[in-house]
C-alpha positions in Angstrom: 55.2 90.1 134.5 52.1 92.2 133.8 49.8 91.1 131.4 49.7 93.1 128.0 46.1 94.7 127.4 44.9 96.6 124.2 44.2 100.0 125.3 40.2 101.2 125.0 38.9 103.7 122.6 39.3 107.3 123.3 37.8 110.5 122.1 39.6 112.2 119.2 40.0 115.8 119.5 41.4 118.6 117.5 42.2 122.3 118.7 42.1 124.4 115.7 43.3 128.0 115.8 43.5 130.9 113.4 42.5 134.5 112.7 40.7 133.5 109.7 37.3 131.9 110.0 37.4 130.5 106.6 40.6 128.5 107.8 38.8 127.0 110.7 35.8 126.0 108.5 38.1 124.4 105.9 39.8 122.5 108.7 36.7 121.0 110.1 35.5 120.0 106.7 38.7 118.0 106.0 38.6 116.6 109.7 35.0 115.3 109.1 35.9 114.1 105.6 38.5 111.8 107.1 37.2 111.1 110.8 33.6 111.6 110.5 31.2 113.9 112.3 32.1 116.2 115.0 30.0 115.0 118.1 30.8 117.9 120.4 32.3 121.3 119.5 33.4 124.0 121.7 32.6 127.7 121.3 35.0 129.8 119.6 37.4 131.1 122.2 39.8 134.2 122.2 43.4 132.8 122.1 45.0 135.5 124.2 47.3 133.6 126.7 50.5 134.0 124.6 52.0 136.0 121.5 54.2 133.1 120.7 52.3 132.6 117.3 52.0 136.1 116.5 54.9 136.3 114.2 53.6 133.3 112.0 49.9 133.4 112.6 49.0 137.2 113.2 47.2 138.8 115.9 43.6 138.1 116.9 43.7 134.3 117.0 40.7 132.3 117.7 40.7 128.7 119.0 37.8 126.1 118.8 38.0 122.3 119.7 36.1 119.3 117.9 35.6 116.0 119.5 34.6 113.3 116.9 31.6 111.0 117.2 33.8 107.8 116.0 35.9 106.8 118.8 39.6 106.3 118.2 42.6 104.0 118.9 45.0 106.0 120.9 47.8 104.2 118.9 46.7 106.3 115.9 48.0 109.6 117.5 51.1 109.5 115.5 49.2 109.4 112.1 46.5 111.8 113.2 49.2 114.4 114.2 51.0 113.7 110.7 47.5 114.3 108.7 46.9 117.5 110.5 50.4 118.7 109.8 49.8 118.0 106.1 46.6 119.9 106.4 48.3 123.0 107.8 50.9 122.8 104.8 48.0 122.5 102.3 46.0 125.3 103.6 49.0 127.4 103.7 49.5 126.9 99.9 45.9 127.3 98.8 44.8 130.1 100.8 45.5 133.8 100.0 46.5 134.8 103.4 49.6 136.8 104.2 50.7 134.7 107.3 53.2 132.1 106.9 50.9 129.7 109.0 47.5 130.8 108.8 46.0 127.6 110.2 47.2 125.5 113.6 46.0 122.2 114.1 46.7 120.4 117.5 45.5 116.9 117.7 45.0 114.7 120.7 42.7 112.5 122.7 40.7 112.3 125.7 40.2 109.3 127.9 38.3 109.1 131.1 41.6 109.9 133.0 43.5 112.2 130.8 43.8 114.7 128.0 46.9 113.8 125.7 48.2 116.1 123.0 50.7 115.4 120.1 53.4 117.5 119.4 56.4 117.5 116.8 58.7 119.1 119.6 60.7 117.2 122.1 60.7 118.4 125.6 61.5 116.9 129.0 57.7 115.9 129.7 57.0 114.4 126.2 57.4 110.8 125.2 58.5 109.8 121.7 55.9 107.8 119.9 57.2 107.2 116.4 57.9 109.0 113.0 59.0 112.3 114.6 55.7 112.6 116.8 55.9 113.2 120.7 52.9 113.2 123.2 52.3 114.7 126.6 49.5 114.2 129.1 48.4 117.8 129.1 45.6 117.4 131.9 44.5 114.6 134.1 41.2 114.1 135.6 41.2 113.6 139.5 38.9 114.5 142.4 36.1 115.3 139.8 38.0 117.9 138.0 40.8 118.4 135.4 44.3 118.9 137.3 47.2 120.8 135.3 50.7 119.9 135.3 53.7 122.1 135.5 53.9 122.1 131.6 50.2 122.5 130.7 49.9 125.5 128.5 48.2 128.3 130.1 44.9 128.2 127.9 44.4 124.5 129.0 44.0 125.6 132.5 41.1 127.9 131.8 37.8 127.2 133.2 36.0 127.7 130.1 38.3 125.0 128.2 37.9 122.7 131.0 34.0 122.8 131.2 34.3 121.7 127.5 36.7 118.9 128.2 34.3 117.8 130.9 31.4 117.8 128.5 33.7 115.7 126.0 34.5 113.3 129.2 30.8 112.9 129.8 30.2 112.1 126.2 32.9 109.6 126.1 31.5 107.8 129.2 28.2 107.6 127.5 29.5 106.1 124.4 31.7 103.7 126.4 28.5 102.5 128.3 26.7 101.8 124.9 29.5 99.8 123.5 
């Protein structure tokens, strides 16, 4: 029988995308209000790998990542995803955009070994957590670089994204040494 251990803290990460800069700014303000300051923010990326979201979100999507200063418990991922879903719905109601979904927020967390994303959709590679939320290991860190799985979204395989995730991993490692 193995010994049960509580997991160590992780870096809360949110991917936000929209064609509207004001939506991204609104989302960051909401996230910082609840989770505290952003420690590491990515550049704004062109989101061009798929047109899957075009019908509900429009064309010309931009994506940005935020990693938060306060380290998180990986067990909080269910509540984090439910919170970001509420924010998406709230923004759609208060904004004056034509799209049915003007904002998409995908939370997850980064540990030294992996990047985990939350989802409301089940699939063969996703594990059910609770309350309608699933999780997947999107990338894992091995041999000093991020490794994709067969199911890893094409944009997460981009070198510029992975440079950002490496920056986040280094930030997390520094924080863990401090604690």
